[in-house]
C-alpha positions as CSV (number, residue, x, y, z in Angstrom):
1,M,-41.3,24.1,-2.6
2,K,-41.5,26.6,0.3
3,V,-39.5,26.0,3.4
4,D,-39.4,29.2,5.6
5,N,-38.0,32.0,3.5
6,L,-35.3,29.9,1.8
7,K,-34.6,30.4,-1.8
8,S,-35.8,27.9,-4.3
9,Y,-33.1,25.3,-5.2
10,S,-32.4,23.7,-8.5
11,P,-33.0,19.9,-8.7
12,A,-29.2,19.4,-8.5
13,E,-29.0,21.5,-5.3
14,V,-32.0,19.7,-3.8
15,S,-30.3,16.3,-4.5
16,R,-27.0,17.5,-3.0
17,I,-28.6,18.9,0.1
18,I,-30.4,15.6,0.7
19,E,-27.2,13.6,0.0
20,M,-25.3,15.7,2.5
21,A,-28.0,15.4,5.1
22,W,-27.9,11.6,4.9
23,E,-24.1,11.4,5.1
24,D,-22.9,10.6,8.6
25,R,-19.8,12.7,8.5
26,T,-21.1,15.8,6.8
27,P,-21.8,18.2,9.6
28,F,-24.9,20.4,9.7
29,E,-22.6,23.4,9.7
30,A,-21.3,22.4,6.2
31,I,-24.8,22.4,4.9
32,E,-25.5,25.8,6.5
33,H,-22.3,27.2,5.1
34,L,-23.0,26.0,1.5
35,F,-26.7,26.5,1.4
36,G,-27.6,28.9,4.2
37,M,-29.9,26.3,5.9
38,T,-29.9,26.0,9.7
39,P,-30.4,22.5,11.2
40,N,-34.1,23.4,11.9
41,Q,-34.6,24.6,8.4
42,L,-32.9,21.5,7.1
43,T,-35.3,19.3,9.1
44,R,-38.3,21.2,7.6
45,F,-36.7,20.9,4.1
46,M,-36.2,17.1,4.5
47,R,-39.8,16.7,5.8
48,A,-41.0,18.5,2.6
49,E,-38.7,16.6,0.2
50,L,-38.8,13.0,1.5
51,K,-41.6,10.6,1.8
52,N,-42.9,10.3,5.4
53,A,-41.3,6.9,6.0
54,S,-37.9,8.1,4.7
55,F,-38.1,11.2,6.8
56,R,-38.8,9.2,9.9
57,V,-35.8,6.9,9.2
58,W,-33.6,10.0,8.6
59,R,-34.7,11.7,11.8
60,K,-34.1,8.5,13.8
61,R,-30.7,8.1,12.2
62,M,-29.7,11.7,12.9
63,A,-30.9,11.8,16.5
64,G,-27.8,12.0,18.7
65,R,-25.3,11.4,15.9
66,K,-22.2,13.1,17.2
67,T,-20.6,13.5,13.8
68,K,-23.4,15.7,12.5
69,H,-22.4,18.6,14.8
70,L,-18.8,20.0,14.7
71,G,-18.9,20.8,18.4
72,M,-19.9,17.2,19.3
73,R,-17.3,15.5,17.1
74,P,-14.7,13.4,18.8
75,E,-11.1,14.6,18.3
76,G,-9.5,13.1,15.3
77,I,-12.5,13.4,12.9
78,L,-11.4,16.2,10.7
79,R,-12.8,15.2,7.4
80,G,-16.4,15.4,6.2
81,Y,-16.5,11.9,4.7
82,C,-15.1,8.4,5.2
83,K,-12.0,7.6,3.1
84,T,-13.8,4.7,1.4
85,Q,-17.0,6.6,0.7
86,Y,-16.0,7.9,-2.8
87,K,-14.5,5.4,-5.1
88,H,-11.6,6.6,-7.3
89,R,-10.5,4.9,-10.5
């Protein structure tokens, strides 16, 4: 996989990047901090990794989503995920 001049990622990293990109409350800035990928690079990465239909659904879902950019988040949203997102035993 070649997306810009990004390093090659392990299958586990690719899976985690895609998972974070789909999560509503994980900001693009968190992905950039962890993986060094700007939002534009992430878009190209997702286009390369997802099927065409899945990529279109993802882009439509992310368009205008305020929780994906730290600067656009409403006050009070401080965490990166919903409390009920991860199930604890």
